[in-house]
Each structure stands twice: as C-alpha cells, then as structure tokens.
C-alpha positions as CSV (number, residue, x, y, z in Angstrom):
1,M,-31.6,33.5,-49.4
2,T,-27.9,33.9,-49.6
3,T,-25.5,32.9,-46.9
4,Q,-24.6,36.6,-46.4
5,A,-28.3,37.3,-45.8
6,V,-28.5,34.4,-43.3
7,F,-25.4,35.7,-41.5
8,E,-26.8,39.2,-41.4
9,S,-30.1,38.0,-39.9
10,L,-28.1,36.0,-37.3
11,Q,-26.2,39.2,-36.5
12,S,-29.5,41.1,-35.9
13,T,-31.0,38.7,-33.4
14,G,-31.5,39.8,-29.8
15,L,-28.7,37.6,-28.4
16,A,-26.3,39.0,-31.0
17,N,-27.3,42.6,-30.2
18,F,-26.8,41.9,-26.5
19,L,-23.4,40.3,-27.0
20,G,-22.4,43.1,-29.4
21,H,-23.1,45.8,-26.8
22,Q,-20.9,44.3,-24.1
23,N,-17.6,46.0,-23.3
24,H,-14.3,44.9,-24.8
25,W,-13.6,42.6,-21.8
26,F,-16.4,40.4,-22.8
27,G,-14.9,39.8,-26.3
28,A,-11.5,39.3,-24.8
29,L,-12.9,36.7,-22.4
30,A,-14.7,34.9,-25.2
31,Q,-11.5,34.8,-27.2
32,L,-9.6,33.4,-24.1
33,L,-12.2,30.7,-23.5
34,H,-12.1,29.8,-27.2
35,I,-8.4,29.3,-27.0
36,A,-8.7,27.4,-23.8
37,G,-11.3,25.1,-25.4
38,L,-9.0,24.5,-28.4
39,I,-6.1,23.7,-26.1
40,S,-8.2,21.3,-24.1
41,L,-9.6,19.5,-27.2
42,L,-6.2,19.3,-28.9
43,S,-4.5,18.1,-25.8
44,G,-6.8,15.1,-25.5
45,I,-6.6,14.4,-29.2
46,L,-2.8,14.6,-29.2
47,L,-2.4,12.5,-26.1
48,V,-4.5,9.6,-27.6
49,S,-3.1,10.0,-31.1
50,L,0.5,9.9,-29.9
51,R,-0.4,6.6,-28.0
52,L,-1.9,5.2,-31.2
53,L,1.4,6.1,-33.0
54,G,3.3,4.2,-30.3
55,V,5.2,7.4,-29.3
56,G,4.2,7.7,-25.7
57,L,2.3,6.2,-22.8
58,R,2.9,2.6,-24.1
59,E,1.9,1.1,-20.8
60,Q,-1.6,2.5,-21.2
61,S,-4.1,0.8,-23.5
62,P,-5.5,3.0,-26.2
63,R,-9.0,2.1,-25.0
64,L,-8.4,3.3,-21.4
65,L,-6.5,6.3,-22.5
66,A,-9.2,7.4,-24.9
67,R,-11.8,6.9,-22.1
68,A,-9.7,9.1,-19.8
69,A,-9.2,11.8,-22.4
70,T,-12.9,11.9,-23.4
71,P,-13.9,14.6,-20.9
72,L,-10.9,16.7,-22.0
73,I,-11.9,16.4,-25.6
74,W,-15.7,17.0,-25.3
75,G,-15.3,19.6,-22.6
76,G,-13.0,21.5,-24.9
77,A,-15.4,21.0,-27.8
78,A,-18.3,22.4,-25.7
79,L,-16.2,25.4,-24.7
80,L,-15.2,26.0,-28.3
81,F,-18.8,25.8,-29.5
82,I,-20.2,28.2,-26.8
83,S,-17.4,30.7,-27.0
84,G,-17.4,30.5,-30.8
85,A,-21.1,31.4,-30.8
86,F,-20.3,34.4,-28.6
87,I,-17.5,35.5,-31.0
88,F,-19.5,34.8,-34.2
89,L,-23.0,36.2,-33.5
90,P,-22.2,39.9,-32.9
91,S,-20.4,40.2,-36.2
92,A,-21.8,37.3,-38.2
93,G,-22.2,39.6,-41.3
94,I,-18.5,39.8,-41.9
95,Y,-18.0,36.0,-41.7
96,D,-19.1,35.1,-45.2
97,K,-15.4,34.2,-46.1
98,P,-13.8,31.2,-47.6
99,A,-11.8,30.6,-44.4
100,V,-15.0,30.1,-42.4
101,W,-16.3,27.5,-44.9
102,I,-12.9,25.7,-44.9
103,K,-13.0,25.7,-41.1
104,L,-16.6,24.3,-41.0
105,A,-15.6,21.6,-43.6
106,L,-12.6,20.6,-41.6
107,I,-14.7,20.4,-38.4
108,L,-17.2,18.1,-40.2
109,A,-14.3,15.9,-41.5
110,A,-12.6,15.8,-38.1
111,L,-15.9,14.8,-36.4
112,L,-16.6,12.1,-39.1
113,V,-13.1,10.7,-38.5
114,H,-13.6,10.9,-34.7
115,F,-16.9,9.0,-34.7
116,T,-15.7,6.3,-37.1
117,L,-12.0,5.6,-37.4
118,Y,-10.9,7.1,-34.0
119,R,-13.7,5.2,-32.2
120,K,-12.7,2.0,-33.9
121,A,-9.0,2.4,-33.2
122,T,-9.6,3.2,-29.5
123,S,-12.2,0.6,-28.9
124,T,-9.7,-2.1,-28.2
125,D,-6.5,-2.6,-26.1
126,T,-4.6,-3.8,-29.2
127,P,-5.8,-1.9,-32.3
128,N,-4.7,-2.8,-35.8
129,P,-1.4,-1.0,-36.2
130,V,-2.2,0.4,-39.7
131,L,-5.6,1.6,-38.6
132,A,-4.1,3.1,-35.4
133,R,-1.3,5.0,-37.1
134,S,-3.4,6.3,-40.0
135,T,-6.2,7.4,-37.7
136,A,-3.7,9.1,-35.4
137,V,-2.1,11.1,-38.3
138,L,-5.4,11.9,-39.9
139,T,-6.9,13.0,-36.5
140,I,-3.9,15.2,-35.7
141,V,-3.8,16.8,-39.1
142,L,-7.6,17.5,-39.2
143,W,-8.0,19.0,-35.7
144,F,-4.9,21.1,-36.0
145,S,-6.0,22.3,-39.4
146,V,-9.3,23.4,-37.8
147,G,-7.3,25.6,-35.5
148,F,-5.2,27.0,-38.3
149,A,-8.3,27.7,-40.4
150,G,-9.9,29.5,-37.5
151,R,-6.8,31.7,-37.2
152,A,-6.9,32.3,-40.9
153,I,-10.4,33.9,-40.6
154,G,-8.9,37.0,-39.0
155,F,-6.5,37.4,-42.0
156,T,-8.9,37.0,-44.9
C-alpha cells in the first residue's frame, strides 16, 4: 500500500468526513489553535534555550526554568497534535508532499534531541557549557524548522 493510499484511506474515515463537513469557521479555529500551540511550544523552548546560551534569566537555574516551562512546551505540543489532526484528516489525500515528510522528520529529530540532550542539559543547575550551548542552538534550529516546514506545506 502506498502512502498516498494510506492518506486517502485516512481521509475517508468517519472522523475525517465529519470534520470535512464542518463550516469554514471550524477550519479557521483549528488553524488558530495550531498557531497558538506552536507559539506556546516555541515560547517554552526559546525561554529555556536562551538561558542555556547564557543570554537571559541568568539568576534562574536551567533545571528550575525547564521545569517551569514544561507545561508550556507540552501543552503547546498537545494543542499542535490535536489541531494538526483536525487540519490533516479532512484533506489527507493532498498531503503526500515532500514538505510533510520533511516536517515529520524534523519533529522526530527535535523530539530525539529534546528527550536526550535537552533533558541532560536541563537536569542540573550548572550544565556543561558546551553541552548547554550546542543543545540550545540545535533545539532552536530544529523546532523553528518544524514551524517553517509546516508553513511550506501550503506552498508545495
């Protein structure tokens, strides 16, 4: 079965049909929630990453700041996932595009960095400076690239 066939079968599910028959305000709301989720996730990531770079909030330890930003990051991720499903399912058949696969690869890479390097760098009050800075740069680049790749989907 090809990916196009898988996407078309997702598009023909009952949930996808229900979502696809809602008025345009539902789609607009899903888009707004998707953007709000992205802003939430990126805000938390940027806040902690800038601290790891030594740019701001120097009086806060990376460990405590990461703990405080966790609800912002994971709340944003949950909002992105749910609203993304509402956006994707009704028209899944048109999403067999390179930009979608790039976005998914970037999400996987960003999550891998988050659960490894980011966690290690934010698990202590005084992280290794090389680890902290490289993790911060990598995290910022990956998560912002996810957003740019998502935007590219509409143009490809």
